[in-house]
N, CA, C and O atoms as CSV, one atom per row, in Angstrom:
chain,resi,resn,atom,element,x,y,z
A,1,MET,N,N,-122.071,-192.927,3.998
A,1,MET,CA,C,-121.975,-191.781,3.038
A,1,MET,C,C,-123.502,-192.390,2.019
A,1,MET,O,O,-123.799,-193.509,1.602
A,2,ASN,N,N,-124.221,-190.976,1.909
A,2,ASN,CA,C,-125.352,-191.277,1.514
A,2,ASN,C,C,-124.757,-191.353,-0.323
A,2,ASN,O,O,-123.875,-190.777,-0.960
A,3,PRO,N,N,-125.867,-192.452,-0.655
A,3,PRO,CA,C,-125.101,-192.512,-2.211
A,3,PRO,C,C,-125.447,-191.828,-3.528
A,3,PRO,O,O,-125.198,-192.137,-4.693
A,4,ASP,N,N,-126.260,-190.551,-2.847
A,4,ASP,CA,C,-126.475,-189.278,-3.607
A,4,ASP,C,C,-125.116,-188.748,-3.895
A,4,ASP,O,O,-124.840,-188.360,-5.030
A,5,GLN,N,N,-124.063,-188.703,-2.712
A,5,GLN,CA,C,-122.790,-188.279,-2.541
A,5,GLN,C,C,-121.789,-188.591,-3.358
A,5,GLN,O,O,-120.942,-187.736,-3.617
A,6,SER,N,N,-121.707,-190.104,-4.001
A,6,SER,CA,C,-121.019,-190.885,-4.607
A,6,SER,C,C,-121.124,-190.426,-6.172
A,6,SER,O,O,-120.256,-190.520,-7.040
A,7,GLN,N,N,-122.265,-189.974,-6.257
A,7,GLN,CA,C,-122.889,-189.959,-7.898
A,7,GLN,C,C,-122.573,-188.197,-8.344
A,7,GLN,O,O,-122.247,-187.742,-9.441
A,8,ARG,N,N,-122.814,-187.480,-7.035
A,8,ARG,CA,C,-122.655,-186.164,-7.752
A,8,ARG,C,C,-121.358,-185.471,-8.444
A,8,ARG,O,O,-120.196,-185.570,-8.050
A,9,ALA,N,N,-121.872,-184.683,-9.668
A,9,ALA,CA,C,-120.503,-184.640,-10.736
A,9,ALA,C,C,-120.063,-183.270,-10.122
A,9,ALA,O,O,-120.935,-182.649,-9.515
A,10,GLU,N,N,-118.817,-182.730,-10.210
A,10,GLU,CA,C,-117.792,-182.152,-10.028
A,10,GLU,C,C,-117.782,-181.217,-11.135
A,10,GLU,O,O,-117.842,-181.916,-12.146
A,11,PHE,N,N,-117.748,-180.319,-11.375
A,11,PHE,CA,C,-117.164,-179.263,-13.118
A,11,PHE,C,C,-116.092,-178.529,-12.538
A,11,PHE,O,O,-115.939,-178.120,-11.388
A,12,ARG,N,N,-115.293,-178.431,-13.674
A,12,ARG,CA,C,-114.205,-177.747,-13.623
A,12,ARG,C,C,-113.897,-176.674,-15.016
A,12,ARG,O,O,-114.569,-176.965,-16.007
A,13,LEU,N,N,-113.072,-175.633,-15.146
A,13,LEU,CA,C,-113.039,-175.039,-15.862
A,13,LEU,C,C,-111.693,-175.509,-16.587
A,13,LEU,O,O,-110.611,-175.302,-16.037
A,14,LYS,N,N,-111.762,-176.049,-17.643
A,14,LYS,CA,C,-110.381,-176.453,-18.556
A,14,LYS,C,C,-109.863,-175.513,-19.422
A,14,LYS,O,O,-110.677,-175.122,-20.258
A,15,ARG,N,N,-108.586,-174.955,-19.491
A,15,ARG,CA,C,-107.981,-174.188,-20.172
A,15,ARG,C,C,-107.804,-175.222,-21.779
A,15,ARG,O,O,-107.404,-176.384,-21.856
A,16,ALA,N,N,-108.268,-174.281,-22.937
A,16,ALA,CA,C,-107.827,-175.156,-24.048
A,16,ALA,C,C,-106.121,-174.942,-23.909
A,16,ALA,O,O,-106.043,-175.431,-25.036
A,17,ASP,N,N,-105.198,-174.760,-23.681
A,17,ASP,CA,C,-104.116,-174.734,-23.671
A,17,ASP,C,C,-103.442,-176.045,-22.588
A,17,ASP,O,O,-102.227,-176.238,-22.540
A,18,GLY,N,N,-104.162,-176.643,-21.991
A,18,GLY,CA,C,-103.936,-177.433,-21.023
A,18,GLY,C,C,-102.570,-176.359,-19.486
A,18,GLY,O,O,-101.635,-177.075,-19.126
A,19,GLN,N,N,-102.587,-175.711,-19.189
A,19,GLN,CA,C,-102.441,-175.372,-18.353
A,19,GLN,C,C,-103.217,-174.785,-17.402
A,19,GLN,O,O,-104.285,-174.286,-17.759
A,20,ASP,N,N,-102.801,-174.738,-15.960
A,20,ASP,CA,C,-103.384,-174.169,-14.588
A,20,ASP,C,C,-103.123,-172.937,-14.127
A,20,ASP,O,O,-102.040,-172.406,-13.878
A,21,ASP,N,N,-104.352,-172.485,-14.025
A,21,ASP,CA,C,-104.879,-171.176,-13.102
A,21,ASP,C,C,-105.302,-171.310,-11.961
A,21,ASP,O,O,-105.193,-172.275,-11.205
A,22,ALA,N,N,-106.015,-169.904,-11.750
A,22,ALA,CA,C,-106.793,-170.029,-10.413
A,22,ALA,C,C,-108.305,-169.981,-11.054
A,22,ALA,O,O,-109.310,-169.872,-10.352
A,23,LEU,N,N,-108.321,-170.063,-12.267
A,23,LEU,CA,C,-109.493,-170.352,-12.097
A,23,LEU,C,C,-109.917,-171.833,-12.970
A,23,LEU,O,O,-111.075,-172.232,-13.094
A,24,SER,N,N,-108.716,-172.512,-13.519
A,24,SER,CA,C,-109.131,-173.570,-13.735
A,24,SER,C,C,-108.456,-174.657,-12.257
A,24,SER,O,O,-108.099,-175.795,-12.561
A,25,ARG,N,N,-108.343,-174.254,-10.875
A,25,ARG,CA,C,-108.313,-175.205,-10.156
A,25,ARG,C,C,-109.494,-175.107,-9.518
A,25,ARG,O,O,-109.740,-175.887,-8.598
A,26,ARG,N,N,-110.238,-174.315,-9.832
A,26,ARG,CA,C,-111.450,-174.385,-8.991
A,26,ARG,C,C,-112.355,-175.417,-8.761
A,26,ARG,O,O,-112.586,-175.780,-9.914
A,27,ARG,N,N,-112.840,-175.936,-8.228
A,27,ARG,CA,C,-114.050,-176.813,-8.364
A,27,ARG,C,C,-115.604,-176.010,-8.268
A,27,ARG,O,O,-115.725,-175.013,-7.556
A,28,PHE,N,N,-116.601,-176.486,-8.954
A,28,PHE,CA,C,-117.891,-176.273,-8.888
A,28,PHE,C,C,-118.808,-177.146,-8.146
A,28,PHE,O,O,-118.250,-177.886,-7.337
A,29,SER,N,N,-119.910,-177.221,-8.220
A,29,SER,CA,C,-121.047,-178.096,-7.563
A,29,SER,C,C,-121.845,-178.202,-8.635
A,29,SER,O,O,-122.431,-179.285,-8.614
A,30,SER,N,N,-122.154,-177.455,-9.684
A,30,SER,CA,C,-123.258,-177.588,-10.473
A,30,SER,C,C,-122.573,-176.760,-11.818
A,30,SER,O,O,-122.030,-175.658,-11.743
A,31,TYR,N,N,-122.735,-177.555,-13.027
A,31,TYR,CA,C,-122.845,-176.637,-14.160
A,31,TYR,C,C,-122.768,-175.086,-14.553
A,31,TYR,O,O,-121.838,-174.374,-14.934
A,32,ASN,N,N,-124.530,-174.785,-14.230
A,32,ASN,CA,C,-124.357,-173.625,-13.513
A,32,ASN,C,C,-123.323,-172.309,-12.891
A,32,ASN,O,O,-123.090,-171.268,-13.506
A,33,GLU,N,N,-122.888,-172.607,-11.769
A,33,GLU,CA,C,-121.709,-172.115,-10.881
A,33,GLU,C,C,-121.143,-172.247,-11.596
A,33,GLU,O,O,-120.695,-171.123,-11.821
A,34,ALA,N,N,-120.528,-173.234,-12.608
A,34,ALA,CA,C,-119.189,-173.491,-13.446
A,34,ALA,C,C,-119.212,-172.076,-14.791
A,34,ALA,O,O,-118.392,-171.201,-15.070
A,35,TYR,N,N,-120.620,-172.449,-15.372
A,35,TYR,CA,C,-120.676,-171.293,-16.375
A,35,TYR,C,C,-120.841,-169.872,-15.632
A,35,TYR,O,O,-120.371,-168.909,-16.238
A,36,ASP,N,N,-121.331,-169.680,-14.640
A,36,ASP,CA,C,-121.476,-167.711,-14.094
A,36,ASP,C,C,-119.705,-167.610,-14.115
A,36,ASP,O,O,-119.136,-166.745,-14.782
A,37,ALA,N,N,-119.121,-168.403,-13.466
A,37,ALA,CA,C,-117.450,-167.712,-13.273
A,37,ALA,C,C,-116.978,-167.605,-14.559
A,37,ALA,O,O,-116.286,-166.609,-14.770
A,38,LEU,N,N,-117.203,-168.534,-15.688
A,38,LEU,CA,C,-116.574,-168.362,-17.039
A,38,LEU,C,C,-117.518,-166.830,-17.312
A,38,LEU,O,O,-116.890,-165.783,-17.155
A,39,GLU,N,N,-118.502,-166.772,-17.578
A,39,GLU,CA,C,-119.338,-165.226,-17.422
A,39,GLU,C,C,-118.515,-164.878,-17.208
A,39,GLU,O,O,-117.692,-164.886,-18.124
A,40,ARG,N,N,-118.102,-164.336,-15.936
A,40,ARG,CA,C,-117.709,-163.211,-15.183
A,40,ARG,C,C,-116.513,-162.956,-15.926
A,40,ARG,O,O,-115.983,-161.967,-16.431
A,41,TYR,N,N,-116.253,-164.234,-15.820
A,41,TYR,CA,C,-114.147,-164.087,-16.544
A,41,TYR,C,C,-114.517,-162.985,-18.079
A,41,TYR,O,O,-114.009,-161.902,-18.370
A,42,CYS,N,N,-115.802,-163.960,-18.975
A,42,CYS,CA,C,-115.444,-163.283,-20.300
A,42,CYS,C,C,-115.558,-161.598,-20.148
A,42,CYS,O,O,-114.981,-160.642,-20.665
A,43,ARG,N,N,-116.453,-161.750,-19.309
A,43,ARG,CA,C,-116.929,-160.282,-19.316
A,43,ARG,C,C,-116.003,-159.427,-19.043
A,43,ARG,O,O,-116.142,-158.365,-19.648
A,44,ASP,N,N,-115.167,-159.487,-18.403
A,44,ASP,CA,C,-114.010,-158.565,-18.232
A,44,ASP,C,C,-113.328,-158.561,-18.785
A,44,ASP,O,O,-112.204,-158.168,-18.473
A,45,PHE,N,N,-113.756,-159.134,-20.245
A,45,PHE,CA,C,-112.260,-158.773,-21.313
A,45,PHE,C,C,-113.300,-158.247,-22.551
A,45,PHE,O,O,-112.817,-158.373,-23.676
A,46,CYS,N,N,-114.343,-157.811,-22.499
A,46,CYS,CA,C,-115.177,-157.260,-23.299
A,46,CYS,C,C,-114.472,-155.833,-24.176
A,46,CYS,O,O,-114.819,-155.469,-25.299
A,47,CYS,N,N,-113.512,-155.245,-23.392
A,47,CYS,CA,C,-112.813,-153.883,-23.771
A,47,CYS,C,C,-111.526,-154.033,-23.604
A,47,CYS,O,O,-110.777,-153.062,-23.702
A,48,SER,N,N,-111.084,-155.228,-23.337
A,48,SER,CA,C,-109.881,-155.731,-23.056
A,48,SER,C,C,-108.709,-155.434,-24.311
A,48,SER,O,O,-108.875,-155.530,-25.527
A,49,ASP,N,N,-107.704,-155.113,-23.689
A,49,ASP,CA,C,-106.491,-155.720,-25.177
A,49,ASP,C,C,-105.464,-157.182,-24.821
A,49,ASP,O,O,-104.487,-157.620,-25.429
A,50,ASP,N,N,-105.909,-157.496,-24.035
A,50,ASP,CA,C,-105.368,-158.571,-23.033
A,50,ASP,C,C,-105.901,-160.011,-23.733
A,50,ASP,O,O,-107.094,-160.164,-23.996
A,51,GLU,N,N,-105.249,-160.683,-23.910
A,51,GLU,CA,C,-105.295,-161.842,-24.743
A,51,GLU,C,C,-106.524,-162.584,-23.760
A,51,GLU,O,O,-106.534,-162.384,-22.546
A,52,GLN,N,N,-107.315,-163.259,-24.280
A,52,GLN,CA,C,-108.282,-163.928,-23.822
A,52,GLN,C,C,-108.146,-165.191,-23.490
A,52,GLN,O,O,-108.218,-165.817,-24.547
A,53,ILE,N,N,-107.913,-166.275,-22.184
A,53,ILE,CA,C,-107.797,-167.622,-22.543
A,53,ILE,C,C,-109.005,-168.359,-22.687
A,53,ILE,O,O,-109.936,-167.945,-21.996
A,54,ASP,N,N,-109.225,-169.341,-23.405
A,54,ASP,CA,C,-110.347,-170.267,-24.000
A,54,ASP,C,C,-110.578,-171.394,-22.849
A,54,ASP,O,O,-109.892,-172.413,-22.770
A,55,TYR,N,N,-111.526,-171.097,-22.063
A,55,TYR,CA,C,-111.805,-172.443,-21.493
A,55,TYR,C,C,-113.195,-173.230,-21.527
A,55,TYR,O,O,-114.255,-172.808,-21.992
A,56,ARG,N,N,-112.985,-174.298,-21.012
A,56,ARG,CA,C,-114.476,-175.025,-21.277
A,56,ARG,C,C,-114.876,-175.648,-20.018
A,56,ARG,O,O,-114.103,-175.696,-19.061
A,57,ILE,N,N,-116.158,-176.168,-19.985
A,57,ILE,CA,C,-116.638,-176.584,-18.873
A,57,ILE,C,C,-115.930,-178.328,-18.675
A,57,ILE,O,O,-115.671,-178.707,-19.818
A,58,THR,N,N,-115.632,-179.218,-17.855
A,58,THR,CA,C,-115.756,-180.531,-18.314
A,58,THR,C,C,-116.559,-180.821,-16.426
A,58,THR,O,O,-116.765,-180.038,-15.499
A,59,SER,N,N,-116.765,-182.121,-16.574
A,59,SER,CA,C,-117.174,-182.912,-15.398
A,59,SER,C,C,-117.218,-183.995,-14.787
A,59,SER,O,O,-117.595,-184.791,-15.647
A,60,SER,N,N,-117.067,-184.572,-13.798
A,60,SER,CA,C,-116.637,-185.398,-13.389
A,60,SER,C,C,-117.254,-186.249,-12.414
A,60,SER,O,O,-117.463,-185.562,-11.414
A,61,GLY,N,N,-117.719,-187.661,-12.210
A,61,GLY,CA,C,-118.680,-188.202,-11.341
A,61,GLY,C,C,-119.937,-188.704,-12.380
A,61,GLY,O,O,-120.949,-189.230,-11.916
């Protein structure tokens, strides 16, 4: 195994309510990739009456 591979962070979107869903189960290889997914999710709610779920980006590694 390449030493760099063991130190790479993995990013996730974690729901504020602690629940799991399709978005929170995804794994991202960079902060920017996770941010882009979160941005797409938030953009869908700009004119929606649905309740938006709060997420935060977390990392492991």
